N, C-alpha and C positions, 0 to 999 in steps of 0.2 A: 467452440464453434461460432463461427461467423453467423450474424444474422441474416443475412440473405439464403445460406444453405440451411438456417434452421427453418425459415420460411419454406424454402423448396421442398425439405423433408416432410414438413406437415401438409402439403398440397400431393406430394408423392403418397403418404399414408392413407389421404382422403380417396384419392383415386384407387388405391388399391381395396379398400372397403367397397367403394363402389362397384367393383368388379364383384367382390364377395355378395354384397347386396343384390345384383344382378343373377348372378347364378343362383340366390336364394329364391327370388322371383320365379324365373322361368324355369327352374328346375336343374339340377345336378345330372344331367344327363349329355352325353354327346351326341346321343341321337336326335335330341330336341335340339341342342345348339346347333347341329349339322343341317338342320332343315329351316329353321328360324333366322332368316337377313336380319331383322332388328336386334336378335340376340347377339349375332355376331359383329354387327355393327356397334353395339354399345359397349360390347367387351374390346373390341378391336380399338374404338376411340380412346377409351381408358389407357390402354398400352400403348397408345400412340403419345398421350399427355404424358403419361411417367415417363417414358424416354426423351420425349422433350425437356421435361423438369430436370430429369438426370442430367443431360446434356449442360445444363446451366449451373450445376454444382461447381464450386471452384475446384480447380486443379489440384490443390492443396489436400482438399477433404475426399477427393477422389482417390488421390495417392495414399491418403492416410489410411482407408478403409476398404484398399483394393483386394486385399487379402481375405476378406468377408464378403464383399459385393461386386458382381461382375460387370463394373460399370458399362464397358465398352459392349458388353454382348446386349446390355438393356437397350442401351442408345442404337446397336445394330438393328434390334429387333422393332424399333421406333421407324428407324429406315427402311425396312421392309416392310412394313404395314403402311407408311406414308407413301411409298413408291411403286410396291407389288401388292396392291391390296387385292386386285382381282385374280391375282394368280397365287396368293398365298395357301398353304395348307391349312384348312380348319382345325387338323390336328395338333398341329403347333401351336395355334392360338390357344386352343383349348388347353394343351398342356401346361402353355406358360401361365394361362390363369390358373389353374389347379395346382402345379407344383412351385412355380417362381413367386407368384404374387403373394401368396400369404407368407413367404419367406422375407419379401422384400418389406413387407408391411411390419413385420416382427420386428427387422431391422430397423427400420425408420422410428418405431416405437420405443425402442431401446435408446435410439441416439436421442430422441426429443425428451425423452426422460432423464438424461444426463445434465 
């Protein structure tokens, strides 16, 4: 793996961990998330940063791992958060934080360990 890809994966992993820490801090409840703008912004910012970092991964790395990680969808989510934040469904952000972020973090940790 190229050094720039490794560095990006480390940053992606760190943002995934930040999402997990934010959920732990505010509480694992959609009702709380739905009513707390700071909670929403914190998670959304991390998702935006993750997508930005994923977009910077080499095309070779993305192609080699596309069967395990949906890079285009992650980058697409970043674009939605960046350009349509005010109209984004909080359900989608919450689902991403709960379902996709832990899987992405595990993938990054696996790749970093190689």
